[in-house]
N, C-alpha and C positions, 0 to 999 in steps of 0.2 A: 504494500500500500504506500503510495507516494504522497507525502504530506506537503502542502504549500509552505507550512512553517515548521520549524523544528519542534518535535513532539516532546523533547526534554532538553534541559539546560546543557547537559554535557555534550549532546550531539550538536547543539547550536554553537558551541565553542570549538567544534571540530574534533571531538573525542567520541569514537564509536563506543557503543555500550550494549551489553546483553541484559535484558530484563527477564529473569527466569520466572517470576511470579507477578505478573502485571496487576493482579487484583490487590496486591499489597503496596503498590506504588502510587504516590500522589501525583496529580497532574496529568494522568493519562486515562482518566475515567471515560473519555470519549470512546474507548474501546468497548465499553459496555454495550454499545450499539450492535456489536457482533454477537450479542446474546450469549456471552460467556464462552464462545467457541475458541477464542485465542487464549492459550495458556502460557505462551512463551514468545518473547519479542527480541529482535535484534535491531537496534537503532543506529543507522549509518549516516553520518553527515555527508551531504552533497556539497563537497568543498572543491572549489576551483581556485588554486593559488591561495590567496588570503581571504577569499570570499566564501562564505557559507550560504548557499542558495536555499537550503531547506534540509529535510531529513527523509531518507528512505527507510521506511519501517517494514521489516519482514516479520510476519506472524506465523505461529504454528500451533496446532491444537494440542500438542503434547507438552505437558508441563516440563520445565527445565530442559527443553529441547536444545536451546542455544547455549553453548558453553561460553565462558568469558573470553575465550580465544577466538571464537567464530567471527565476531565483528571485525577484529583486526585482519583476519584472512580476507574478508569481503570488502575491506576498506578500499583497496586499489580499484576494484570494479566500480564502487560508488563514486570514486574520484573521476574515473573515465566517464561515467554517466553525467556527472556534474559539468565536466568539460564540454560534453556534447550539448547539454542544455544551454550553457553559456554561449557556445558558438551559434546555436540556433537563435538565441535572443539577439546576438549581435547581427546575424544575417537579416533577421526581420527588421531590426532598427536601420540597418544600412539600406535595405530595399525601400523602406518608408522614406528615409532621407533622400534617396535618389529620386523617388517619385515626386517628392515635394520640390526638389530642385528642378526637375524636368518641367513641372507645372509652372514654376516661377520663370524658367527660361522661355517657355512658350508665350507666357504673358508679356514678358519684356520684349521678346522678338516681335510680337504683334504690335506692341506700342511703338517700338522703334520704326517699324515699317510704316505705320500710320503717320507718325510725326514727320518722317522724311518725305512721304508723299504729300502731306499737307504743306510742308515747306517748299517743295518744288512747285506746287500749284500757286502758292502765294507769290513766289518769285516770277512766275510767268504772268500772273495777273498784274504785278507791278510793272513788268516790262511792257505789257499792252497799254497800260495807263501812262507810260512815259514815252519819251522819244530821244533820239540822238544817242549820245554816249551813255546816259543813264539806262536806257532800255537795253543797250548792248551789254552793259555790265551786269544787269539783272539776269539776262538770258545766260550769260557765261556762268554766273553763280548757280543758276538752276541746273546747268549741265554738270557742274562740279558736284553738286549735291546728288544728282542722279548717279554719278559714278560711285559715290559713297554708298548709295542705296544698293547698287549692283553688287558691290563687295560684301555688304551686309547679307544679301540674299545668298551669295556664294558661300560665305562662312557659316551661315546659320545651320546648314546641314552637315558641316564638316567637324564641328567642335574644335578640338585642338590639333587636328590633323594638318600637316603642311600642305601647301598649295603649289601645284606645278605652274611656274611663271608663264609658260607658253599658253596654258589654258586661260590664264588671266589676260594675257596680251590679246588673244583672239577675241575674247569677249569685249574688251574695250575697243579694239579696232573696228569690229563690226558696228558698234553703236556710234562711233565717232566718224569714221571715214565714209560710211554709207549715208551719212546725213549731210554731205557736202552741198552747199548751195549751188544752184546752177546745173546740178546733175552731171558733173564731170565723171569720166571713167577712171577710177583709181584702182590699180592693181596692187595688192599688198600681200606680203608673204611673211611668215614667221619661221625662222630657222634657228639652228644652234643646239645646245645641249639641253637634256631634260634636267632642269634645276628646280628644286623645291625650296620654298621659303616658309617660315612660320607665320601663323595668322597675324602676329604683331607687326609684320612688315608689309602685309598685303595691301592695306589701305593706302599707305605711302606710295607704293609702287604703282597702284592704280591711278592715283592722282597725278603722278609724274607722267605716266603714259598718256593720260587724258590731255594734259597741257601740251606735251610734245606733238601729239597727233592733231590737236586743235590748232597749233601753230602752222602745221601743214595746210590746214584749211584756210587760215587767215593770210598766209604769206607765200607758200610755195607754189600754189597752182592757180593764182589769180590770172584770169584771162586765158586759161588753158582748158582744153577739152579732155585731157588725159594726163596721167602721172603714175609714178611708181613709188611705193613706200616699202622698205624692207626693215623688219625688226629682228635683231639677232640677240640671242641669249647665250651667254657663255659662263664658264666657271674655271677660274685659274688663279693660282697663287692665293688660295683661301679667300678669293673675292668673287662676287657675282658681277659680270659685265653685261650691261644692257645697252644696246646700240639701236638708234633710230636713224635711218638714212632715207632721204627723199631725193628725187632727181629734179627738184623744182629750181626756182630762180636763185636759191642760196640766201641764207639769212646771216647778216653780219650783226652779231650781238652789240657791237659798238654803236650801231645806228638805232638800236632799240633798248637803251639802258634802263628805261622805266617801264618796259613791258611787264604787265602783271603776271602773265603766264611764265615768263622766264624767271621772274623773281620767286614765284611759287616753287618752280623746279629747283632752283639753287637752294632755297631755304629747306625744302624737304630732304634733298639729298645730303646736305651738309649737317643739318641739325637732327633730323629724325633717323636717317640711315647711316650717318657718320661716314659718308662717302665723298666722292669727287665727281664733278661734271665738267665735260670738255665739249665746246662747240667748235665746229670746223665747217667752213664754207668751201667744200670741195665737191664738184660735180653735183651741186645741190647743197643740202645741209645735212651734216652728220653730227649727232649728239651722242656722246659716249658717257655712260654713267657706271661708276664702280663703287661697290660698297662691300663691307665685310660679310662673308658668308657664315651664317650661324651653323655651328657644328651639328652634324647629324641630320641635315635636311636635304642633302643631295641624293640623287637617284642611287639606290642600292645601299644607302647607309641606314642605320637604325635611327628611329626618331623617338 
């Protein structure tokens, strides 16, 4: 018979005990419910480490059936049972905690999605109510928030798993380059190594790609019906290398020192990714970004 509480003080303190004549013992009168059929008891503490979870009480109809040595012999088995009970309690608590966290995550995810969507809508409404530079800036901000929303959607189903950069690049390129004004034909490719990065870097990389590809829209292909953009991903010398090359008119950073997009790129690369950025006007514009590669996130390595 398994009791929820220790049925005697000695067992409660972790000491096994034989009760050879239970009718003569105080504090165990509850056994009278067995109509006097139990004549001998062995009380075994259910002890896991320093914790006593309760008492396992064994009963027999024969008087003095349990000798004083019997509880000690059975004590290890009772300890194993106590360990199993404690493990099951921890499992149940862990499952409950995980379910609560999953529910909280889904609620937060839903709220973030709604807030980002609302912010994008407000920025577009503001752009429609404005004109000139103000309208352009509001539309640009709406696109930046949209990229953040895309990253959030990508990460929401991945948890802490790393993200393949080429997957991220393809998603950003589709949404940016296919939205070019004037419907020019832009051929774009993603090449290079399969490099994975942790979720903590994904948003920064997405914003950088958004700015670089948006610059192609704004500066590289003005007045042209076609163009080419190549995005390369590399991994060398413990660094990730990300290169965006277009065959447009070529962008001279010295002529656009106050460009907001370039400022965002430089700030994110240097301050968030702790990397470097290099602009080159060669056969168009080539931007090369390098930043430290986090250990354990490249293809084939453990994460």
